[in-house]
N, C-alpha and C positions, 0 to 999 in steps of 0.2 A: 908481486901481484901485477898482472897485466891489465892495462886499461882496455875496455871493450867499447867499440863504436856502436852507437844505437842504430836501430833500423829506421830508415827515413819514414816520416809520417805518410808520404805519398807512395810508398812502395806497394807492390802487388803481393798479396798473400800467396805463398807457394802452394801448389796443388797438394792435397793430402795433409794439410796442416790446420790446426786450430789457432786462431789469432786472439791473443790476450792483449788488452790495452790497460796499462797500469798507471794509476794515479794515487796520490796520498796527500794528506795534510791540506785539504782545501779550505778548512776553517770557515765554513759558511760562505765562501767566495766561489762556489761551484758555478754560479751563473756569470762569473766574471773572468773565467779562464781566458788567457790571451790566445792560446792555441786551441783550435777546434779539435774535438776528439775524432781520431780517424775511425773508419768503420772497422768493426771486429766482431768476433763471435762472443767474447767474454770481456766484461769490464771488471777490473779488480781495483778496489779502493782499500788502502792499507791504514785507514784510521784517521782520526781528527777531522771528521767530516763536519763537525760543529765547532764553535768557539767555546761554548760553556755547557753544552748538553741540554739546552732548553728545549721544551716540547716543540715550540714553533720552529726552531732550527731543524730539528729532526724531520718535522712534517714537510718543510720546504725542500730539504735534501731528498726525501722520499718522492716528492712530486717531480723534482728534477730527474731523478733516476727513471721515473716512468716516462719522461719525455725523450729518453735516449733510445730511440727505436732501432738504432743500428745494431744493438746488441741483443742476442737471444737470452743471454744470462748476465746477471750482475752479482758480484760477490763482494761483500763488505765486512770488514772487521772494525772494531772500535780502537780508539787511541786514548792517550791521557787527557785530552780535552773533552772527550765525550763522557762527561762526569756522571750523568744520570744512568749510564749503562753499567756502572760499577755497583753491584748490589750491596756490598759491604759499606761503601761510602754513603750510599743512600740511606741505609739503615742507621748509620751514625748520625747523619743529618736529621733524620726524623726523631731519633732518640733525644738529641739536643733540643729540638723544637718542643717536644713533650715536656722536657725538664726545664725549659725556659733558659737554657744556657746558650752561649754563643757557639756557633759552628760556621766556619767558612763555607761559602756556597749555599747558605741556608735558603736562598731564593728558590732552590730546586725542590723544596719540600711541597710545593704546590702541585707537582706532577703526581697524579693518582698512582697509588701502589699497584693497581691492576695493570697499569701501563708499564711501569718500570720492571715489574715481574714478568712481563711478556711484551718486550719491545717489538716483536714481529707483528703485533697487531697494528702498529703504526708504520714501522719500517718494512713494508710488505712488497716493495718493488725490487727485492733482491734476496739472495741467500745471505743471511747474517750469520757469520761464524764466530763463535767464542769457544775456543778449545774444542773445535769440531772440524770435520772435513766434509767435502762434497765432491762428487765425481761428475765431470763434464766431458762428454765424448771419450770416455775411458781414461781421462786424465785426472789424477787425484790431487786435490787442493786442500790444504789444511790451514786454518787461520786461528791466530791467538793474539790477544791485545796487550799482554803484560810488558812492563818496562821497568828498568832500574829506578829505584827511589829517587825522585827529584821534585821538590816543591809541594808534595802532598796532593798531587792530582790523581786522576783515576788510574786504576790498575797498577799503581806504584808498588813495587815489591823490593825487598832488600836483596842486595847482591849476595852471591854465594848459594847456599843450599835452598833458601826460599825460592829464588828464581829457577834454580835447577829443578825443583819440584814441579814448577809450571811447565818447563820444557820437557820434562820426562813424560808428560801426557801426549806428546807428539808421537805418533806411530813411527816405528823404525823399519817399516817393511814396504817401502815403495811409494812414499809421498813424492809426487813429481814437482809441485810448486808449493813452497812454504811461504805463507803470508804472516809476517809479524809487524807490529807497529814500530818497534825500536830495532836498531841494527845490532849485528854481532860485532864483537871487538875486532878492530883491525880492518874493517871494511869501510864503506863511506859513512864514517861516524865522527868526523872531526868538527869541533865547534870553534868558532872564531871569537875573539881575535888571537887567542893563544894556540889554537890548533890542537887542544887537548882531545884525546880520543875517549869517547864515553860509551862505546858499545859494550855489550855483555860478553864476558869471557865464557860463561857457562853456555850461552847460546851458540857461540862459535864452536865450542867443543861438540855440542849436540849436533850441529849441522855437519861438521866435517867428519866426526868419528862415528856417529850413530845413524842419524836420519838420512843424510846424503841426498838431499833433493837435487833435481836438475837446476832449479832456479830458487833463489831466496829473495823475495821482494819485501820492501819495508819503506819507512819514511822517517818521521820524527825529527831528524836533524836537518833542518831546512837548508843549511849552507853546505851540506855534503851530497846534494843531488849528484848522482853519477852511477858508474857501472864498473865492476871489477870481476876478475876471473882468476881462480886459484889453480887452474888446471883440471878441475873436476866439477866445480860448482860456480854458477854465475850469480853474482850478488848485485841487486839493483835497488838503489835508493831513488824512489820515484816521487819524492815530495813535489807537490805542485807549486807551493809558494817559496819565495826566497827568504833570506834573513830579514828583509824589510816587510815581510808578509804580503808581498805582491805576487799574485798567481802567474808567474812568468815562465815556469819551467814546462818543457814539452812533455806530453804523455810518453810513456815508454811502451814499445811493442815487443811482445814475445810471440814468435811463430813456432808453435810446438807441434812436432809430428803427431798426427792423430793415430793412435794405436789401431792396428788392423782389426776389423770387425766391430769397431766402436760406432 
């Protein structure tokens, strides 16, 4: 796997290109990013925009998105920390609340169901993608939040067939940019201090063998911020915070050739 050098934040966008600026894992620290966001056409956020999925966290993130006037489009997916976006988890929390039994993250049961069933009523300064795609300037972007089981957080799914069932929803006919929260196996997916790789094998197979996007952007593993290229696909871990939860990583730029006629 070859390391890829990032595009400088002060570089000029080539003519005939659409500029994507990629960030992830801001964990409600979006107002404290050390690096200013460069101007671009599309802002991509690969999940964990909140710390616990509280309503006020989502509202503040949405307000911040509205302040990013340099971007015509903003595209956002959820991550494992965006707890209230996981409908199954929220249904379980509310069931435990009705039964009077304990459930972790029970503080989220105060968020009205009409909001958790329709988060776009609050998160309305972006395209929110959950197992869905959007096209910008003729470029197809697909977003999905699922991640391998870890700690009982949001969108946690067992490895193997359960995760493959999620990845099988990704179209295999021309997705240009794939946004996931968690990484594929063997790409920027190492955790410290032991360097264990925690990416998803089924996701890697899906990317390389079936979907074959030009770019695969993700976050989740804070200490593996970086870029890789396998000769056909570019993999970008664009997490904004480091292992100490300091938002110290630079945004990542993708200059994508705009299709003719778009």
